[in-house]
Backbone as CSV, one residue per row, in Angstrom:
resi,resn,N_x,N_y,N_z,CA_x,CA_y,CA_z,C_x,C_y,C_z
1,ALA,126.880,8.816,96.850,126.625,9.655,95.692,126.869,11.106,96.068
2,SER,127.401,11.868,95.141,127.644,13.283,95.395,126.342,14.055,95.276
3,LYS,126.356,15.301,95.766,125.168,16.151,95.682,124.774,16.371,94.229
4,LEU,125.783,16.516,93.357,125.493,16.731,91.945,124.839,15.500,91.342
5,ASP,125.329,14.304,91.719,124.723,13.072,91.207,123.264,12.983,91.621
6,THR,122.983,13.315,92.881,121.612,13.261,93.380,120.741,14.271,92.656
7,LEU,121.248,15.488,92.502,120.490,16.510,91.789,120.286,16.107,90.336
8,GLU,121.332,15.529,89.725,121.231,15.082,88.339,120.151,14.009,88.207
9,SER,120.084,13.095,89.159,119.050,12.055,89.134,117.665,12.662,89.261
10,GLN,117.535,13.665,90.135,116.243,14.338,90.293,115.841,15.035,89.000
11,VAL,116.799,15.692,88.354,116.518,16.387,87.095,116.134,15.384,86.015
12,ASN,116.874,14.267,85.918,116.550,13.247,84.912,115.163,12.670,85.135
13,LEU,114.794,12.437,86.393,113.466,11.922,86.707,112.400,12.927,86.295
14,GLU,112.651,14.196,86.596,111.687,15.236,86.223,111.566,15.345,84.706
15,LEU,112.691,15.262,83.991,112.647,15.306,82.527,111.872,14.121,81.966
16,ALA,112.074,12.955,82.548,111.343,11.771,82.087,109.844,11.955,82.289
17,ARG,109.471,12.575,83.402,108.047,12.825,83.662,107.454,13.814,82.670
18,ARG,108.279,14.734,82.189,107.782,15.791,81.304,107.958,15.482,79.821
19,THR,108.377,14.278,79.506,108.627,13.932,78.111,107.396,14.237,77.269
20,ILE,107.648,14.943,76.213,106.558,15.336,75.327,106.825,14.726,73.965
21,THR,105.936,13.921,73.494,106.107,13.340,72.167,105.371,14.198,71.152
22,ALA,105.731,14.025,69.921,105.121,14.825,68.852,103.618,14.603,68.766
23,SER,103.148,13.433,69.156,101.718,13.143,69.040,100.908,13.670,70.218
24,GLN,101.593,14.076,71.288,100.870,14.591,72.441,100.591,16.068,72.264
25,LYS,99.447,16.478,72.737,99.114,17.894,72.700,99.152,18.406,74.132
26,SER,99.948,19.429,74.382,100.069,19.983,75.722,99.098,21.131,75.899
27,ILE,98.527,21.194,77.069,97.638,22.296,77.412,98.347,23.109,78.481
28,PHE,98.470,24.410,78.243,99.178,25.277,79.166,98.268,26.398,79.629
29,ASP,98.606,26.945,80.789,97.922,28.141,81.257,98.152,29.249,80.249
30,ARG,97.360,30.273,80.334,97.487,31.380,79.373,98.832,32.095,79.478
31,ASN,99.551,31.931,80.596,100.841,32.595,80.782,102.021,31.743,80.350
32,GLU,101.766,30.571,79.790,102.846,29.685,79.386,102.879,29.546,77.873
33,THR,104.072,29.394,77.343,104.252,29.190,75.911,105.298,28.113,75.709
34,MET,105.492,27.720,74.471,106.529,26.748,74.138,107.476,27.379,73.130
35,LEU,108.758,27.215,73.351,109.747,27.598,72.355,110.127,26.330,71.619
36,ARG,109.883,26.284,70.351,110.192,25.082,69.579,111.580,25.245,68.964
37,SER,112.412,24.269,69.190,113.775,24.296,68.697,113.872,23.381,67.492
38,LEU,115.058,22.885,67.227,115.270,21.983,66.108,114.482,20.700,66.298
39,GLY,114.092,20.090,65.191,113.331,18.852,65.251,114.030,17.784,66.070
40,GLY,113.257,16.988,66.772,113.804,15.907,67.562,114.225,16.303,68.963
41,LYS,114.195,17.581,69.279,114.553,18.032,70.620,113.282,18.372,71.386
42,MET,113.362,18.200,72.696,112.224,18.575,73.521,112.028,20.081,73.469
43,PRO,110.785,20.530,73.372,110.545,21.972,73.393,110.840,22.540,74.784
44,LEU,111.261,23.772,74.807,111.550,24.454,76.059,110.282,25.141,76.537
45,ARG,109.853,24.801,77.723,108.643,25.382,78.292,109.007,26.702,78.961
46,VAL,108.330,27.764,78.586,108.588,29.084,79.144,107.358,29.522,79.924
47,MET,107.566,29.900,81.162,106.469,30.369,81.996,106.727,31.816,82.373
48,VAL,105.720,32.641,82.251,105.820,34.028,82.677,105.495,34.060,84.166
49,CYS,106.452,34.523,84.967,106.282,34.540,86.425,106.719,35.890,86.975
50,SER,106.155,36.247,88.098,106.604,37.458,88.781,107.929,37.166,89.484
51,GLU,108.648,38.220,89.840,109.913,38.044,90.555,109.687,37.343,91.887
52,ASP,108.566,37.639,92.554,108.267,36.989,93.835,108.072,35.489,93.668
53,VAL,107.397,35.087,92.597,107.176,33.660,92.345,108.511,32.962,92.102
54,ILE,109.379,33.591,91.324,110.694,32.994,91.054,111.499,32.892,92.349
55,THR,111.457,33.933,93.177,112.165,33.901,94.459,111.686,32.723,95.301
56,LYS,110.381,32.543,95.380,109.821,31.433,96.169,110.207,30.077,95.579
57,ARG,110.249,29.981,94.251,110.648,28.716,93.621,112.116,28.401,93.895
58,LEU,112.959,29.432,93.868,114.374,29.223,94.186,114.535,28.762,95.633
59,GLN,113.813,29.402,96.548,113.871,29.002,97.955,113.388,27.563,98.125
60,SER,112.330,27.224,97.423,111.781,25.870,97.500,112.788,24.836,96.986
61,LEU,113.445,25.145,95.875,114.458,24.243,95.331,115.603,24.052,96.324
62,CYS,116.036,25.141,96.936,117.129,25.046,97.912,116.720,24.201,99.120
63,ARG,115.440,24.248,99.494,114.969,23.454,100.638,115.027,21.956,100.373
64,VAL,114.843,21.544,99.125,114.822,20.106,98.828,116.176,19.560,98.378
65,MET,117.159,20.431,98.229,118.485,19.947,97.833,119.117,19.169,98.983
66,PRO,119.873,18.126,98.643,120.420,17.231,99.677,121.687,17.768,100.350
67,PHE,121.507,18.551,101.406,122.644,19.032,102.187,122.722,18.233,103.475
68,GLN,123.937,18.032,103.969,124.111,17.280,105.215,123.872,18.145,106.441
69,ARG,124.127,19.450,106.310,123.969,20.351,107.456,123.104,21.545,107.080
70,ASP,122.331,22.015,108.041,121.468,23.176,107.812,122.284,24.420,107.488
71,LYS,123.491,24.508,108.042,124.355,25.661,107.777,124.726,25.718,106.287
72,GLU,125.005,24.555,105.685,125.314,24.500,104.248,124.113,24.965,103.427
73,ARG,122.924,24.488,103.800,121.704,24.862,103.083,121.463,26.375,103.185
74,ALA,121.651,26.923,104.389,121.443,28.359,104.590,122.424,29.178,103.758
75,SER,123.678,28.756,103.737,124.699,29.460,102.960,124.403,29.372,101.466
76,PHE,124.037,28.181,101.002,123.724,27.983,99.590,122.506,28.820,99.193
77,THR,121.477,28.805,100.028,120.263,29.584,99.752,120.591,31.068,99.688
78,HIS,121.419,31.543,100.623,121.826,32.952,100.614,122.530,33.299,99.297
79,THR,123.419,32.424,98.852,124.149,32.660,97.602,123.202,32.689,96.408
80,VAL,122.301,31.722,96.321,121.348,31.666,95.207,120.499,32.935,95.174
81,LEU,120.007,33.368,96.327,119.168,34.572,96.367,119.982,35.832,96.077
82,ALA,121.261,35.843,96.459,122.128,36.982,96.129,122.355,37.061,94.621
83,VAL,122.577,35.917,93.980,122.731,35.896,92.518,121.430,36.349,91.861
84,TRP,120.296,35.914,92.375,118.997,36.324,91.836,118.822,37.839,91.962
85,THR,119.273,38.419,93.067,119.209,39.872,93.238,120.064,40.567,92.185
86,VAL,121.248,40.032,91.921,122.121,40.600,90.881,121.431,40.515,89.525
87,ILE,120.888,39.355,89.198,120.225,39.163,87.903,119.116,40.189,87.710
88,ARG,118.332,40.423,88.753,117.220,41.383,88.652,117.713,42.810,88.477
89,SER,118.963,43.072,88.824,119.525,44.420,88.712,120.213,44.670,87.379
90,LEU,120.292,43.663,86.532,121.007,43.791,85.263,120.048,44.096,84.121
91,VAL,120.556,44.808,83.119,119.729,45.154,81.958,120.143,44.386,80.707
92,GLY,121.047,43.462,80.839,121.492,42.661,79.704,121.481,41.191,80.056
93,GLY,121.833,40.374,79.088,121.834,38.936,79.291,123.044,38.450,80.060
94,CYS,122.844,37.403,80.840,123.934,36.799,81.594,123.540,35.378,81.970
95,GLY,124.514,34.582,82.344,124.249,33.216,82.775,125.075,32.882,83.995
96,PHE,124.443,32.222,84.954,125.117,31.825,86.184,124.911,30.341,86.422
97,VAL,125.913,29.699,86.980,125.790,28.335,87.475,126.222,28.393,88.934
98,VAL,125.300,28.043,89.837,125.589,28.052,91.266,125.579,26.610,91.751
99,ALA,126.686,26.186,92.336,126.801,24.818,92.848,127.928,24.783,93.869
100,PRO,127.919,23.774,94.742,129.079,23.596,95.616,130.306,23.241,94.762
101,VAL,131.487,23.526,95.253,132.713,23.210,94.514,132.730,21.736,94.124
102,SER,132.231,20.872,95.004,132.214,19.436,94.699,131.405,19.144,93.439
103,GLY,130.365,19.919,93.203,129.564,19.744,91.990,130.347,20.103,90.744
104,PHE,131.103,21.193,90.806,131.927,21.581,89.661,133.035,20.554,89.420
105,LEU,133.632,20.056,90.503,134.680,19.040,90.356,134.118,17.759,89.755
106,SER,132.927,17.375,90.182,132.291,16.179,89.634,132.007,16.357,88.145
107,ALA,131.481,17.518,87.766,131.201,17.785,86.349,132.490,17.835,85.544
108,ASN,133.529,18.453,86.104,134.818,18.534,85.423,135.391,17.138,85.202
109,GLY,135.176,16.244,86.161,135.625,14.866,86.026,134.880,14.109,84.941
110,ARG,133.776,14.654,84.497,132.986,14.062,83.412,133.203,14.822,82.102
111,ASP,134.329,15.513,82.029,134.746,16.241,80.825,133.852,17.422,80.466
112,VAL,133.193,18.025,81.463,132.487,19.281,81.231,133.549,20.368,81.235
113,ASP,133.560,21.193,80.200,134.606,22.188,80.006,134.206,23.513,80.645
114,PHE,134.997,23.969,81.602,134.732,25.232,82.285,135.801,26.279,81.981
115,GLN,136.424,26.234,80.819,137.492,27.185,80.574,136.944,28.585,80.323
116,VAL,137.726,29.566,80.731,137.324,30.961,80.563,137.509,31.377,79.108
117,VAL,136.721,32.347,78.683,136.795,32.796,77.292,137.396,34.194,77.173
118,ASP,137.666,34.840,78.314,138.216,36.199,78.274,139.661,36.226,78.787
119,ARG,140.421,35.231,78.370,141.825,35.087,78.763,142.707,35.891,77.806
120,SER,143.795,36.434,78.346,144.788,37.135,77.521,146.135,37.051,78.238
121,MET,147.167,37.609,77.630,148.483,37.641,78.276,148.400,38.454,79.574
122,THR,147.616,39.512,79.564,147.460,40.356,80.749,146.616,39.671,81.816
123,PHE,145.617,38.898,81.390,144.695,38.208,82.301,144.698,36.708,81.993
124,PRO,145.753,35.996,82.398,145.876,34.581,82.035,144.773,33.687,82.614
125,ASN,144.136,34.120,83.705,143.041,33.339,84.284,141.670,33.861,83.865
126,GLY,141.659,34.828,82.969,140.415,35.438,82.520,140.181,36.762,83.223
127,TYR,139.751,37.762,82.456,139.567,39.103,83.012,138.564,39.123,84.167
128,MET,137.350,38.619,83.935,136.326,38.688,84.977,136.688,37.814,86.176
129,THR,137.319,36.685,85.934,137.739,35.822,87.039,138.741,36.555,87.921
130,GLU,139.703,37.217,87.306,140.711,37.938,88.075,140.121,39.180,88.729
131,ARG,139.263,39.870,88.019,138.665,41.092,88.558,137.829,40.799,89.806
132,LEU,137.135,39.671,89.801,136.202,39.380,90.890,136.655,38.247,91.806
133,LYS,137.955,37.942,91.816,138.414,36.763,92.563,138.104,36.833,94.054
134,ASP,138.044,38.001,94.636,137.767,38.118,96.070,136.415,38.761,96.369
135,ALA,135.598,38.939,95.356,134.315,39.625,95.548,133.191,38.620,95.789
136,ALA,132.448,38.832,96.854,131.271,38.002,97.123,130.146,38.435,96.186
137,VAL,129.261,37.496,95.858,128.185,37.812,94.914,127.205,38.833,95.477
138,ASP,127.202,39.038,96.785,126.306,40.035,97.365,126.999,41.380,97.602
139,SER,128.183,41.569,97.002,128.919,42.827,97.170,128.602,43.808,96.045
140,LYS,128.792,45.089,96.339,128.600,46.127,95.315,129.622,45.969,94.195
141,GLU,130.821,45.541,94.543,131.872,45.325,93.541,131.410,44.305,92.496
142,PHE,130.819,43.202,92.949,130.331,42.163,92.048,129.218,42.718,91.163
143,LEU,128.261,43.407,91.765,127.140,43.969,91.013,127.626,44.953,89.952
144,HIS,128.503,45.869,90.325,128.994,46.867,89.362,129.759,46.209,88.213
145,ALA,130.563,45.202,88.518,131.312,44.503,87.467,130.364,43.801,86.501
146,LEU,129.321,43.164,87.019,128.360,42.479,86.147,127.533,43.477,85.343
147,GLN,127.200,44.611,85.934,126.480,45.641,85.175,127.324,46.110,83.995
148,GLU,128.601,46.266,84.222,129.517,46.656,83.150,129.648,45.527,82.120
149,PHE,129.698,44.293,82.599,129.845,43.127,81.736,128.662,42.980,80.775
150,VAL,127.445,43.194,81.253,126.265,42.979,80.405,125.908,44.191,79.551
151,ARG,126.584,45.311,79.780,126.308,46.501,78.974,126.573,46.175,77.508
152,HIS,125.573,46.412,76.678,125.639,46.006,75.273,126.685,46.793,74.486
153,SER,127.328,46.079,73.585,128.196,46.701,72.582,127.944,45.960,71.276
154,ASP,128.254,46.586,70.168,127.978,45.977,68.862,128.729,44.667,68.644
155,ASN,129.910,44.544,69.230,130.704,43.330,69.006,130.796,42.429,70.244
156,ASP,130.057,42.746,71.299,130.077,41.969,72.549,131.486,41.805,73.112
157,ARG,132.256,42.875,73.012,133.613,42.892,73.568,133.787,44.153,74.404
158,TRP,134.795,44.117,75.267,135.091,45.289,76.080,135.570,46.420,75.161
159,PRO,135.179,47.664,75.452,135.555,48.792,74.585,137.059,49.063,74.596
160,GLU,137.506,49.802,73.595,138.939,50.072,73.427,139.557,50.819,74.599
161,ASP,138.788,51.656,75.288,139.339,52.434,76.399,139.282,51.684,77.736
162,HIS,138.957,50.403,77.704,138.836,49.585,78.919,140.089,48.732,79.095
163,GLU,140.418,48.375,80.344,141.616,47.560,80.597,141.529,46.175,79.959
164,ALA,140.318,45.703,79.680,140.134,44.398,79.027,139.796,44.579,77.551
165,SER,140.235,45.665,76.983,139.928,46.030,75.598,140.022,44.848,74.637
166,GLY,138.940,44.651,73.888,138.915,43.626,72.857,138.564,42.229,73.340
167,LEU,138.615,41.988,74.651,138.261,40.657,75.161,136.748,40.460,75.084
168,PRO,136.309,39.222,74.863,134.870,38.971,74.726,134.119,39.124,76.047
169,LYS,132.890,39.562,75.925,131.966,39.625,77.065,131.010,38.448,76.911
170,ASP,131.526,37.257,77.085,130.752,36.030,76.891,130.970,35.101,78.072
171,GLY,130.139,34.068,78.120,130.346,32.996,79.080,129.454,33.076,80.297
172,PHE,129.476,31.993,81.042,128.718,31.876,82.277,129.600,32.250,83.455
173,THR,128.968,32.659,84.531,129.666,32.918,85.770,129.443,31.720,86.682
174,LEU,130.521,31.051,87.082,130.433,29.913,87.989,130.603,30.424,89.413
175,VAL,129.647,30.097,90.272,129.642,30.602,91.640,129.649,29.436,92.621
176,ASP,130.556,29.495,93.591,130.575,28.506,94.672,129.371,28.783,95.565
177,GLY,128.416,27.883,95.550,127.184,28.073,96.301,127.367,28.102,97.801
178,ASN,128.460,27.550,98.298,128.657,27.512,99.743,129.303,28.771,100.298
179,CYS,130.175,29.413,99.523,130.840,30.608,100.057,130.418,31.887,99.340
180,GLY,129.697,31.764,98.222,129.193,32.952,97.544,130.232,33.727,96.768
181,HIS,131.291,33.060,96.297,132.314,33.722,95.487,132.356,33.112,94.093
182,ARG,132.750,33.935,93.146,132.902,33.500,91.762,134.084,32.544,91.676
183,LEU,133.888,31.451,90.960,134.987,30.513,90.744,135.728,30.849,89.468
184,LYS,134.985,30.984,88.395,135.576,31.380,87.118,134.459,31.657,86.148
185,GLY,134.855,32.141,84.977,133.869,32.366,83.929,134.026,33.705,83.292
């Protein structure tokens, strides 16, 4: 089984344990709330946590992930914590998916669509993908590009005076967890 399959099984098991039916009443700490979505869907549990608590939870998750070598785990953990540092430095919304390349390939083989949304004739592989193709997630170049990316605009597009003028500022950033570089997005 691939690492993604194992992680997927762990997630499915955890979801099964947390199944909440309409007739059940959940009791939460005072710092937890529920976001209720459309009928028939599981509610999203939201917990208010400090940055330190989230950092420790990320480290804990990385410790239990199924890696064959400690070097892989250390590299993956470094990448996850570097992305977390970037997220804490941003003032706008963003989304990241961090996984080994094998995980992305496995998902792609299951028809998960990872196409870029900021493609143009000038940037056939996507503006942000091309801009950050050699930038590690722990580099200043990566941080500055993401700060620019999340900067709010009324239409969520790059401004007219920018090289990516008119292209959307949407999508997730896919990061290779083993080498700490952006794959696409």
